[in-house]
C-alpha positions in Angstrom: -0.1 0.2 0.2 1.3 3.7 -1.0 4.3 3.0 -3.7 3.9 4.7 -6.3 5.5 2.9 -9.6 6.7 6.2 -11.1 10.3 6.7 -9.5 12.4 8.5 -10.9 15.5 7.0 -12.7 18.7 6.5 -10.7 20.8 9.4 -10.8 25.0 9.8 -10.4 24.3 10.9 -6.6 21.9 7.6 -6.2 24.5 5.1 -7.6 27.4 6.5 -5.3 25.3 6.4 -2.7 24.5 2.9 -3.3 28.0 2.0 -2.9 28.0 2.8 1.4 28.5 0.3 3.6 25.6 1.5 6.1 22.4 3.3 5.2 21.5 5.8 8.1 18.7 5.6 10.1 17.0 8.7 8.6 16.8 7.2 5.3 16.0 3.9 6.9 13.1 5.7 8.2 12.3 7.4 5.0 12.2 4.6 3.1 9.5 2.5 5.4 7.5 5.6 5.3 7.5 6.4 1.1 6.7 2.7 1.3 3.1 2.5 3.6 2.1 6.4 2.9 -0.9 6.0 0.4 0.0 9.0 -1.7 -2.7 8.6 -4.3 -5.7 8.4 -1.8 -3.5 11.5 0.3 -3.0 13.9 -2.7 -6.6 12.9 -4.1 -7.9 14.5 -0.3 -6.0 17.7 -0.8 -6.1 18.2 -4.8 -10.1 19.5 -4.7 -8.5 22.7 -2.2 -5.2 23.1 -4.3 -3.7 25.5 -6.9 -5.4 24.5 -10.1 -2.7 26.7 -12.3 -5.1 27.8 -14.8 -3.3 31.3 -14.2 -0.1 32.5 -13.7 2.9 30.1 -13.2 2.6 26.4 -13.0 1.8 24.8 -9.8 4.4 22.9 -8.1 3.1 19.3 -8.1 1.3 18.7 -5.1 3.0 15.3 -4.1 6.0 17.4 -3.9 4.3 19.9 -1.6 3.0 17.4 0.5 6.1 15.6 1.2 8.1 18.4 1.6 5.4 19.2 4.5 5.6 15.5 6.1 9.0 15.6 6.4 8.3 19.4 8.1 6.1 17.6 10.8 8.0 13.8 10.9 11.7 16.0 11.6 10.1 19.1 13.9 11.7 21.5 11.3 10.7 25.3 10.3 9.6 26.4 7.1 13.1 27.8 6.3 14.4 24.5 8.5 13.2 21.9 6.1 14.4 23.9 2.9 17.7 23.8 4.4 17.7 20.1 5.1 16.6 19.2 1.9 19.1 20.7 0.2 21.6 19.3 2.8 20.3 15.7 3.7 20.3 13.0 0.3 18.1 11.0 1.9 15.2 14.0 2.4 15.9 15.1 -1.3 15.5 11.6 -2.7 12.4 11.1 0.0 11.4 14.2 -2.2 12.3 12.7 -5.3 14.4 15.8 -6.7 16.6 15.7 -9.1 19.1 19.3 -8.4 20.2 19.2 -11.9 16.5 20.5 -13.2 14.7 21.6 -10.1 14.7 23.5 -6.6 13.6 22.8 -3.5 9.9 24.2 -3.1 11.2 27.4 -1.2 9.8 28.5 2.7 7.3 31.1 1.6 5.9 28.6 -1.0 5.6 25.7 2.1 3.9 28.3 4.3 0.8 28.7 1.8 0.6 24.9 1.4 0.5 24.7 5.0 -1.9 27.5 5.5 -4.2 26.1 2.9 -4.2 22.6 4.8 -5.2 24.4 7.9 -7.8 26.4 6.1 -9.2 23.9 4.9 -8.9 21.3 8.3 -7.1 18.6 5.7 -4.9 17.3 8.2 -8.3 16.0 9.8 -9.3 14.7 6.3 -5.7 12.6 6.0 -6.4 11.4 9.0 -9.8 10.2 8.2 -8.9 8.6 4.9 -6.0 6.8 6.8 -8.9 5.7 9.1 -10.4 4.4 6.3 -7.6 2.5 4.5 -7.1 0.7 7.6 -10.9 -0.3 8.0 -10.8 -1.6 4.3 -7.6 -3.4 4.8 -8.8 -5.2 7.9 -6.1 -3.7 10.4 -8.9 -1.9 12.7 -10.4 -4.5 15.3 -12.8 -2.8 16.6 -15.2 -3.2 19.6 -13.1 -1.5 22.2 -11.2 2.1 22.9 -8.7 3.1 24.7 -8.8 7.1 25.7 -6.1 8.4 26.8 -4.7 12.2 27.1 -0.8 13.9 27.5 0.2 17.9 27.8 2.0 19.6 25.3 3.4 22.4 26.6 3.6 25.9 24.5 5.6 28.5 25.1 5.2 31.2 27.9 7.4 33.9 27.2 5.9 37.4 25.9 8.8 38.3 24.0 7.6 37.9 20.2 5.8 39.8 17.5 2.2 40.2 19.8 3.9 40.7 23.0 1.2 37.9 24.5 1.3 34.6 25.4 -1.2 32.2 23.3 -4.9 33.0 24.8 -5.9 29.9 24.0 -3.6 27.8 25.5 -3.8 27.7 30.0 -2.3 26.5 32.8 -2.8 23.3 34.2 -1.2 21.4 37.5 -0.2 17.7 37.3 0.9 16.3 40.4 3.0 19.5 42.1 3.7 20.4 38.3 2.4 23.4 36.9 2.1 23.2 32.8 0.9 25.9 30.5 0.1 25.0 27.1 -2.7 22.5 25.6 -3.9 19.0 25.9 -4.2 16.1 22.6 -6.3 13.5 23.5 -7.0 10.3 21.4 -8.8 7.7 21.0 -6.7 3.7 20.1 -8.0 0.8 18.9 -7.8 -1.5 22.1 -6.9 -4.3 19.6 -4.4 -3.1 17.4 -3.5 0.2 19.0 -3.8 2.1 15.8 -4.9 6.0 16.7 -8.9 6.6 15.3 -9.6 9.9 17.1 -8.0 12.7 17.8 -9.0 16.3 19.9 -6.9 18.9 21.2 -8.6 21.1 23.9 -6.5 24.2 26.7 -4.6 22.4 29.0 -7.0 23.3 31.7 -9.7 20.9 29.7 -10.5 17.9 32.2 -9.7 15.0 30.2 -13.5 13.8 30.9 -14.7 16.3 29.0 -13.6 14.8 26.1 -14.5 11.3 26.1 -17.5 11.2 24.3 -16.1 12.7 20.9 -13.5 9.8 21.3 -15.2 6.5 21.2 -16.5 4.9 18.3 -20.2 4.3 17.7 -19.8 0.1 17.8 -17.7 0.5 20.9 -19.0 -1.7 23.7 -15.7 -1.4 26.1 -14.0 2.1 27.2 -10.3 1.5 28.9 -9.1 4.5 30.8 -6.7 5.3 33.2 -7.7 6.4 37.1 -7.6 10.3 35.9 -11.1 9.1 34.3 -12.9 7.9 37.5 -16.5 8.6 37.2 -16.8 8.8 33.6 -19.9 6.5 33.3 -21.7 9.1 35.7 -20.8 11.8 33.6 -24.2 13.6 32.0 -22.9 13.4 28.1 -22.3 9.6 28.7 -25.9 8.4 30.3 -27.5 10.6 28.5 -25.9 9.3 25.1 -28.2 5.8 23.9 -24.7 4.6 22.8 -22.4 5.1 25.3 -24.4 4.5 28.1 -24.2 0.9 27.1 -20.2 1.2 26.9 -18.4 -0.9 29.7 -15.9 1.3 31.1 -12.6 -0.2 32.4 -11.1 2.8 34.2 -8.1 1.6 36.4 -7.7 1.3 40.0 -5.9 4.4 41.7 -2.9 2.8 43.4 -4.0 3.1 46.9 -6.6 0.7 46.4 -4.7 -1.5 44.4 -2.9 -2.2 47.4 -5.5 -3.2 49.3 -7.1 -5.3 46.8 -7.2 -9.5 46.6 -5.0 -11.0 44.1 -7.6 -12.2 41.6 -8.5 -8.6 41.5 -5.0 -7.4 40.9 -4.6 -10.1 38.5 -7.4 -8.5 36.2 -5.9 -4.7 36.6 -2.6 -6.0 35.2 -4.3 -7.3 32.8 -6.3 -4.0 31.9 -3.2 -2.3 32.4 -1.5 -4.3 29.3 -4.5 -3.4 27.1 -4.0 0.7 28.2 -0.4 0.3 27.9 -1.4 -0.1 24.2 -1.7 4.0 24.0 1.5 5.3 25.1 3.3 3.5 21.9 1.7 6.2 19.5 2.2 9.2 22.1 6.1 7.7 22.5 6.3 8.5 18.5 4.7 11.7 18.5 6.9 12.9 20.7 10.1 11.1 20.2 10.1 10.1 17.3 8.8 13.1 15.6 9.8 15.4 18.6 6.4 17.3 18.7 6.9 18.3 22.7 6.0 21.7 22.1 3.1 23.7 20.1 4.1 24.9 17.0 1.8 27.3 16.1 -0.5 29.7 17.8 -4.1 28.6 18.5 -5.3 24.9 19.2 -6.7 24.6 15.9 -3.1 24.9 14.0 -2.1 22.4 16.4 -5.1 20.0 15.9 -4.2 20.2 11.7 -0.9 19.5 13.0 -1.9 16.5 15.9 -3.9 14.7 13.1 -1.2 14.6 10.6 1.2 12.9 13.3 -1.3 10.6 14.8 -2.0 9.4 11.2 1.7 8.9 10.6 2.3 7.4 13.6 -0.2 4.5 12.6 1.4 4.1 9.3 4.7 4.0 11.1 3.2 1.2 13.5 2.0 -0.5 10.7 5.2 -0.3 9.1 7.2 -1.8 11.8 4.4 -4.6 11.9 5.0 -5.5 8.6 8.4 -5.7 8.9 8.5 -7.9 11.8 6.2 -10.2 10.1 8.2 -10.7 6.9 
């Protein structure tokens, strides 16, 4: 799924690099993603909104811009940073399918306009939805149960910026004894496979329970949460919904109560913890592999667009790794 049959002919640089004894981690990662990303279908999602080129200069091919945008997301780069990186990195230039003898890297301003196009039309969400459709079609989603969790994403608290103010959509929250300023990313992951199927974003001071109903699927029968979601079954938005009120909620016991449980109950809690642990994998990819530990843009909507692309990409990376293990 995702491979294209129109790869350009090898250049002299490709032939030179093919003699290396070692392939870098970056190159292996980009080869994996090139192989699994559904380029034709993702391009088809964006195409109705892309510049047609009927007037003015010929537009840069849409797939080229999508590839550059994904490099930016996966390596946490600025608009100027990804332009420079493609010039500096053979692996990135190869992923972009650029031949510098006949073409150049799209400049930072062009990428900025492309990103704004995706944000304006909520195309990050559309790309994520298309990824979900493909996973359903291929039978990679098991359904029936969802793991719900959230993570805090810090935002710059400094006022030393162009506006002279902090982002008004970000807020402060306390976790344990630590205070954080920023937003939260909330996800629902398939309990069987661990793939993320729902993503929302809120200010950091919004309680995790407020988003649960938006993260569950219409055919879910079981919801798995950590101890921070105590009382979910009695929430008005749950009891007032014809489907959600029928869901069985498997909420982790608090540590103090866990210590007093009988051995069979502790064993059951351990089993449920192994299910809930699947939700940590996509968070780990987004934060560690893609470097998304701080908000990149001002406002919840722009960062949600970014999160949708990152979690869709995390799903594809998990899929690529699963195929590699099977093969």
